[in-house]
N, C-alpha and C positions, 0 to 999 in steps of 0.2 A: 843473414840472408835477406836479399830484397825480393820478397815473394811476388810483388806486382811485376818487377822486371823479369822474374823468372817465368811468370805466366805468359807474358807477352812474347817470351822466346820459344815457348814450347807449344802454345795454342794459337792457331790462326784466327784473325779477327772475323773471318766469315763464319766460324763455327762457335764463337764465344757469345752465348746469349744472355748471361747474367753473371755479375760478380758481386759477391757480398764480403765486405771487410769486417771481420770480427776483432774488436779491439782487445789489447792485452789487459789482463787483470793483475793488479799489483800483488806482491808478496807480503802478506800481513798475517803475523802469527800472534796467538795468545799463549800466555805462560801454561806450563804444565799444572795439573792439580797439585796442591800443596802436599797432599798426603801420598803422592806417587813415591814408591820406594826410591830412596837416593841412588842406589845401585843402578836401577833401570834408567834414571835421568842421566847418569854418567855414561852409560853404554850408548844412549842416544846421542849425547853430545859428541862422542867419538865418531859417530856416523854422520855428524853435521845437522842433526835434528835438534833445534833450540826451542821449539814450541810447536803449538798445534794450530791448524786452521780452525776457523770458527765452527765449521760443521763437524770436524774431528772432535773438538772438545765437547760440543753438544751431544754427539753419539756416545762418547766415552762416559760422560757423566750419567747418561741414561742407563747404560749397561751396568755401570758400577752401582746404580741405584736399585738394581734387580729387575730392570724391565727388558722386554724383548724389542730389538731395534732392527729396522732395515735402513741402510744408508744407500740412497739412490742418487749418486752424483756422477760427474763425468769421468772419462778416462784419465788416469794418473792424478786423481784427487786425493789419493792417500787413504782409501777406505781400509786397506790392509792393516795400516798402523793402528787403527781403532781397536780391532779385536786382538791384535798382537799385544798391545799395551794392556788391554783388560785382563787377559789371561796371565801375561807375565807378572803383572802386579799381584795377582792371587797366588801364583805359583812361588814367588819369592817368599811370601808370608806363610804359605801352607803347601809343603811338598806333596801333599796327598791329593791335591786337586788334579783333575784331568780335563782334557778339551779334545774335541773331535772336529776337525776341519774337513769340509766336503767341497771339492772342486769338480767342474764338469769334465776336465780332462786330466790325464796322467801327467802331461807335460807341464800343466799349471801347477800341479801339486809339487812337483820337483822343483820348479822355479821358486815357489814360495818357501820350500824347505831352505834354500840357499839364504833367503832373506831372514829367516828365523835364526839361522846359525850365525849370521852376521852380528846379532845382538851379543853373542859370546856370554850367554847366561848359563851357567851350569844347572840352574834349577829348571830349565826348559830342555827336557829330554824328548826331542822331536824325531819322528820317523814317518816314512811313507808306507802305507799298507794298501797295496792295490794288486792288480793281476801280474805286474812285473816284479813284485817283491818275491825273491826266492823262497820256496817252501821252508827250507832250513832256517831262514831268518824270521819267519812269522811268529813263533813261539817267543823269540826274544823281544819282538815288538810289543807283543801282549803283556810280557812280563815287565819290561823296563821303561817303555815310553809312556810319558804323561801327556804328550801332544801327539795325536795320531792324525795323519793327513790321508785322506782317501778320496773316494768318489761315490756317487749314489749307486753305481753298478756293483762295486765291491760290498757296499753296505748291504744291498739287497741280496746278493748271491753268496756272500761268505760270512760277514760279521754277524748279521741278524740270525741266520740259521745255526751259527756256532755260538750264540750268545752266552751259553753257560761258561765258556772259557773267558768271556769278557765281563763276568759279573762284577768283579771288583772295580774294574775300569768304569762301568756303567754307574755303580753306586756312587763313585766319587766324581762323576761327570758334573762340571760346573758351567761349561760353555760348549754350545754346538754352533758351528759357523757354517753357513752356505754361501759360497762365493759365486759371483756372476749369476745371481738368481734370476735375472731377466732371460737367461738361456732356458729356464725351466718353464717353457710355455708350451701350449698345444698339448699333445698326447704325452710327450716327454715329460712335461711339467706335471701332468696328471699322475704319471707314474711316480715321479719324485715326491709328490704330495703323500701318496700311499706309503712310500718307503719311510718317509719322515714320521708319519703317524705310527707305523709299526715300531720305529725306533722310540718314539715317545712312550708307547705302551710298555716296552721291555724295560725302559729306564724306570718307569713308575713301579713295574714289578719288583726291580731291585732296590727301590727306595731312593733313586736319584731325582734331582729336581733343577735341571740346568736352565740357563737363559739361552735364548737363541739370538744370533746376530746374522743378518742377511746383508750381503753387499751386492749392489746391482748397478748397472748403468741406468740412466734417467728413463723412467717409464711413467705412464700416465697415472697409474693406480698402485703405487708401491706398497702402501699399508694393506690394500685388498689383496694383492698378490701374496704378500707374505703370510697374511692370515689364512688364505686358502691353501697355501703350501703346507703350513705348520699346524693350522687348527688352533691357534692362540691369538690373543690380542697383540698388536705391535704398534710402537711409535715409528714414524717415518722421519728421517732427516733427509732433506731434499735440496737445501740451498747450498750450492757449491761455492765455497770461498777460497779455493785453491788458486795459486798463481797460474797464469797462462800467457804465452807469447802471442803476438798478433798472428791471426790466421787469415789468409785469403782463400776464400771458397768460391770456385768457379763452376758454373754449368756449361757444358760444351754439348752441342747438338750437331752431329755429323750431317753433311748436306745431302739432299736428295740427289741421287745420281741417275735416276731413270724416271722422267716425268710421267711416262705412260703407266708404269706399275706403282709409282710412288715410293720405291725402294730407296732407302738412305744407305750411305756408306756405313760399313760395319763399325759398330762401337769398338770392337777389338782392334780394328785397324787403327783407328784414332788413338785408342789408349796405349797400344804398343809403340806407336810413334812418339807419343809423349814420354812414355817410360824410357825409350831409347835416347831421346834428347836430354832427358834429365841425367841419365847415366853417363853420357858423354861430357856433361857439364860437371860431373863429379857430385851430383846430388842424389843421395840415397832415397830410394822410394819403395813403396809397397803397392801393389796393384790387387784389388779385390774383385773377384768375379762371382757370379751366382751358380756356377757349376764346375764340376771337376774338369770337364772337358775344356771349358773356357779358360781355366787356370793354365792348363797345359798349352793351350794355343797362345795365350797372352805372352808367356815366357818365350815360346818359340819364335813368335813374330817379332818381339824385341830383339832377340839374339841375332836374327837375320839382318838387322839394321846396324848392328854394332861392329867394330873392328875385332879382330881375332882375339886380342888381349882382354877384351871385356866380356866375350861371350861366356866363359866359364863362370863369371860372377853374376849371372842372372839365372835364377832357378825357380821352379814351381814348387808349391807345398799344398798338400790337401789330405783329407781323410782318405783312407784306402791304401796309403803307403804303409809299409812295415815300420814298426816302432823304431828300430835302429836307423832307418832312413830319415824319419822325422827328427830324431834326437840330433843327428849330424847337421841337418839343415838349420835347426834351432841354434846350434853352437856357431855355425857359420855366420848367422845373422848377429848374434850377440857379440861376436869377435870382429865385426866389421868386415868380414871376408867377402860379403855380397854387396853389390851396388844396387841390386833390384830383386824383388821376390814377387811372384804372382801367386796369390793364395785364394782359396775359398774363404769362407767365414771362419775356418779353423784357426786363423791367426788373429781374429777379431778380439779375442779375450786378452787378459791382462799379463800374458807371459812376456818376460823381458826379451825384446828383439833389438836391443841397442837403440842408438839414436838415429831416427829417420827424419827426413826433411819434407817429404811429400807423400800424400796418399792419393792414389788414383782409384776411383770407384767405376767399374765398367757395369753401368746400369745401377738404378736405385735398388738397394739391397732388400726392400720390402717393408721396412719400418723406419721411422726417423730415429728411434733409439739405435738401431744397427748403423745407420748412416753416420750418426755422430760418433759412435764407438769406432767405426772404421776410420773416419777422418781424424779422430783423436790419437790414432797410432803414430802420427807424424807430429813433430813439434812438441814433444812432452816437456812439461815444466815451462820455463820462460823463453824458449827459443821460438822464433818465427817459423812459420810453416805454410805450406800450400796444400790444398785439397782440391781435386778436380773430379767432379761427376760427369761422366760421359754418357749421354743418354742412349739407350737402346731403342731399337725399332719396335716398340711395343706401346700399347695404349697408355699404360700408367706412366711411363717415362715421358712420353710426349706431353701428356697432361701436365706433369709436374714442371717441365722446363718452360712451360708457358704460364705457370702459376707458382713462381718461386716462393710466394708468401706461405704456401701450403708446406714447403720444405723448412723455411727458416723461421717463420713466425707462429706457427701452430705448436701446441704442446706435444709431448711424446704420446704415442699411442698407449692404450691399456694392454697389459700382457693378459692373454686369456688362457685360463686352464679350467678343466671340468673333472674334478675328482670323483663326481658322482657317475661318470661313464661306466656303465655295467661291465664293459669289456676290460676295464682297468680295475674297478673296484673288486669284482668277484675273484679274479685271480690272486689279488693281494690279500683278501680274506682267507683264502686257502693257505697262503703262505703264513699268515699270522697264526692260524689255528695249528699249522704244522710246527711253528716255532714254540708255542705254548698254548694249550687249550684255551679257547675264547669263552670268557664269562659274558653274560648278557650285558652287564653294565660297560664292559670294555668295547662294545660295539660303537659307543659314542666317540671314541677316538677317530673313527672312520667316517663320520658325518651322519646326517639324518637318513640317508638312503641305505645305510649299512644293514639295518635290521631286515629290510625287504630283500636285499641281496643275499643275506645269510639264509633267509627262508627258502629262497630259490635253490641255493646250494644244497640245503638239507633235503629238499624235495627231490633234487636229482641224485641224491645219495653220495655227493662229493664231501658233504660234512655230516657227521653223525653226533647226536647229542648223548652224552653219557654223564650222569650225575650233575646235571645242571650246566654242564659246559659243552662247547661245540669242539669236536676233534676232526682233524683231517683224515679222510678215509682213503687210503691208498698206500702202496709200498714206496713208490717213487716220490721224492720231494718235489712239490709243484713249482719251486724256484726255477727249475731248469727250463721250464716251459714259458717263462716270463722274460723276454728281453725288453728292458725299459727304454731302449732307444730305437728299436725296430718296430714299425708299424705291423710287420708280418711275423715277427718272432724268430725269423731264421735268416742267416747269412749265407751267401754263396761264396765259395773260394774261387779266385781267378788264378789258374795254374798254367805255366808255360808248359806245353805238351812235350817238347823235346828234352827239357831238363828237369821237370817236376818242381821247379822253383815257384813258391807262392808269390804272386805278383800283387795281389790286393784282395779286397773283399767287396761285395755289393749286397745290399739288402734285397730280400726275396721280391719285394713290391717293385723294385727297379730292375731285377735281374732280367725279366722277360722283355723289357724295353732296351736294355743296354748291353746285355751279353747274350742275345739269341744267336743261334747258329748263323754265320755270315756277318755278324755285326763287326764293325771296326771300332777297336778300344784303344784309347790314348793313355800312355803312362810315361811321364817325364819326357814328352816330346817324341817318344817312340810310338809307332803304330803296330797294333796287334790285330789279327783277325781270329774271331772265335770259330773254332772248328766243331765244337761240340758243347752242348749244354745238357749236363747229366742231372735230371730233375730229382731222381731218387737219392743220389749222394750230395746234391747241391754243389756241383763243381762245374765251372766253365773252363774248357781247355782252350788256350790261345796259342797262336804262333806269330813270330815277327813277320811283319809285312810292310810294304811301301806302296799302297794303292794311290791312285790320283782322285779317289772319291771318298765320301763319307756315307754313313747309313742312317736312315730314319725309319722307325718302326711305324706299322700301321695296324690299327686295332678297331674293334667294334665294341659298342657299349650299349647295354639295355638297362633301363631303370624301372623299378616297380615301387609304387608308393605303399609303405607299410602302414603308415597312420600319420595324420596331421595333428600336432599337439597345439598350434596356434595359428590363427587367421587374422589378417588385417587387409586393408585396402591401400593400393599404392596409386598416386596420381589420379587419373580419372576413374577411380573406383575399380581398378584391376584387382581381382582376388589374389592375395599373396599369402603363402603358407610356409610354415616351418614345421618339420617333422622327421620321422624315420623313413628311410628308403633302403631298398636292396639293389645294389648295382652289380651287374655282371659284365666283366670286361674280358675280352680275348684278343691277344695279339695275333694277327692273321697273316702278316707278312711284313716285307720291309722294302724300301727303295734305296738304290744307290744314286747319290748325287755328285757330280764333279765338283771338286774343291773350288776350282778357278771360277766357275760360272753359276753353280747351283742347279745346273741342268740335270734332269732325271735321266739316268743311263738305263736303268731297267727296274723292273718290280719282281720281287721274289716271294712266293707264297710260303707260309710256315704252318706247322701243325703243332700248336702249343695248347695245353688245356685252359679252359676259362678260369678266371678268378672271381670270386664272389665277395662282395664287401657289404656289410650292414652298417649303415652310417646315418648322418643327419644332413638334411638339404633344405635350402630355401627354393620355392618355386612360384612362378608366375602363371596363372591359368588365364590366358588372354582371351576375352570374350569376342565373339564374332563382330559386334558392334565397333570394337576398337579396330579391327582388322579392316572393316568396311570403311571407316573414317580415314584410315591411312591409305585407302585405295590400292591395296595390295591384291593382285590376281592370284587365284589358287596356285598356278604353277610357280609363281615368284615367292610364295610364302616360306618354303623350305630355306631358300637362300637368305631371305630377310631375317628370319628368326635365328638361323645359324650364326650370321654375322652379328646379331645383337647379343647372342650368348657368349661369343668370343670376346666382344668388347667388354661386357660386363665382368667376366672373369678376369681380364686384364686390369680393371679398375678396382677390383674387390679389395687389394691391399690398402687402398685409400681409406677404407672404413673398418677394416679388420686387420689384425696383426697376423700377416700370413705372407707367403709367396704364392704366385699363381700356380706353382707346381705342387702346393699343398691341397689344391681343390681340383675338382673335375666338373664337367658339364655335359648336359644332354639337352638337345632341343628338337622339337618335333612339331610338325604342322597339326598334328592330332595325337593325343595320348589317351588311351582307354581309361586310365585311372582318374583323369581329371575331366574327361569329355571335352577337351579344348585344346587348342594350340598352346604349347607349354614350354617354358624355359626353366630348366633345372640347374642349380649350382650345388654341389655337394662336397663335403669334407672328404678328404682322400685317406681318412683313417678310420678303423673300426670303431664304431660307437660315436664318432664325431670328435671334433676337437674345439668346438665353440666358434668356428670361423663362419660357417653358414648362419649360425644364430646372429652373429654381429651384421652379417649381410641383411638378414631379415629386419633387424632393428633399425638399420639405416638404409632401407630399400630406396626411399625417395632420393636421398643424396646420391646413392650409388647410380641410379638410372639418370639423374640429371648430369653427373660427370661423364657418364657413358655417352649420352646424347651429344654433349658439348664436344667431346673428343672426336667422335666419329664425324660429326658435322664440320668441324674446323679443319680436319685433315685435308691437305691440298690434293691428294691422289684422286683420280677420277673414278676408280672402280673398286677400291679397297686394297690395303697393304698391311705390312706388319705393324705400322704405327697406329692402326686403328682396328681392323676387323680380322686380319689374319693371325693365327696362333702357331707358335712353334711346336706345340704338343698335340695338334689336331690329328687324330687318328684316321681321318678321311681325306688328308692331303689338302685341307682348306677348300673343300668342294662339297656343295655349292655355297657361294657366298654372294650376297647382294647388298652392297653398301648403301645404295640409295634406299632400298627397302627397309634396311635396319634403321636408318634415320627417320623415315616415315613411321615406322612402327613404334620406336621409342618415343617419338614426339606424341603419337597419338595415345600411348599408354600414359604419358604425363599430362595429356589434355592440352598440348601445345600445337602450334601450326608449324609447318616444316618447309615453308617456301624459301 
């Protein structure tokens, strides 16, 4: 495939702002270790594997030497082979050895099971043990399998609470694998860290002593991430020596279509056009979007541009679909029955989706690690490929397309987790005590903050001390109250009113925004209108509809400073704080906007209860002298500080591993807790996720990039590329772009002429 010629065919020269050609890497392999069992070498030869890449050999040698290893290399670099060989070599020599493989998704576990079975080694008795495993088959897995493939959710909710039945398996456990470890970041990563520490404690209780192998996409801090997840020292293997074909990576920026407002053509419009032209040329592509709704729209817009015979071969894929629906889409991809698929990050992981030629990224996915992972889904092994990032109309995307060196030449970001978050640590200590009474010395498994957390639980009566150990006090198992993937702990079911059919699910923290009464909800290109949101039973009832509008929620947010734990000065001595805050948010209504023009049709009030969040934030208390130097009049200050807040949130992923939807913000001309004009940026998760802390540590760079982005934007009064936010609960009012430039410059001690 001539990627350059293909790019010229699908992307117009007026929108192409940068092209980076990534050269091919040659296929160089090293011999297998001499002591690898001959049977294993023979099986590998039948699969066409005649040796190991340098990073595979380095990692395999370290694992076989008894060390814990994280392999952090690119997509399709053969990380799976490392741990498969390590365990297969042991199982051939000692049939009593066992291994536990953990994957972030059920689909990935089943895909990897197929790879294990391709080795055709009778010594590997592999089985998947997850929520889809029939209950009648679970005792057979426990009894017969020496290689169990599961996920952190099942480990938390089933295997650990039922550990007595797994005693023999845990005693003989020689290898624990955590695949796609870069996914375990933020609050989810903090939960996974606690689940793995509970696992280590029970393994030690039964006398086992396994090694841990983590496989990850490229991240900036692989050894630190592994050690924070597992609580043990790790070796990191990071130099990718796998072969790859030439990749052409293009940055596309849709043109400004309204000089007055500064609005650009939709990234979805340009991306769907590229996807359709690729499909017509017989080029198989995958499009990645940052939201479920966008995935639906990308597929639908591409279908509209294609002839009838190609329309059924373009589908969307995202979380929230039922398992059977996802499995069928995965089969269609692997069997080349689809010419294009529009997906959220759900297909970013290593599941086999066949041979793809092009990847289209609708907007920067939030981290360079994710960007390379998504781009790497096309052109696996030595075939040439095309990757296109279509910039969205937001500050971060607009900054990056004008600073391509930040995308291509900087190292991957650090993956941030905080296992000490009390909202994570305390529930897992309750789970651990329920699984087996906690001895004082066992608290060390859970980190230095565990002793204080246990004392708080004991003081509240949730743990009770008997004969020197801590016991869970309560009849109901605490595991049920901990959803390791949900920031809220609860899921809402989305049900079609007329048939009772389960359409999908949505997290409680998103439910008030996405499935409030009157909301338009998209599923596989079909539109549904929410007729009722049952808060008591956590059910949203929907009916099929075909409106010419979409909906956006409106909310109000109040923030209270609980306590500042750190203080610094940014720029021209602006007091900058990091600490605990309490956020109260209430969805108060929604607006209907015409799909064709974005024009507001009407505004509808809602009566939904407020939601309270205790979390962490970074905030700037802006002195009056800075405001005076910026020459901002009191009536203009709310718009200036609001615009600066929006832009800073939009640029936050530049310095922290996050998406703008992971954080929230509040700005005010005066806040009673700071006695000053204040900008707050807070983590959207209980207890925090380490995002605001990164913002605090990089406050200067964040404000510098924010000022540059807003100042350079060609719009006259503010637009989505600089100060408007798609998630603003106030409908982006008031906003003052010029005031934001003056304020940010004054905060940094700069002129703004």
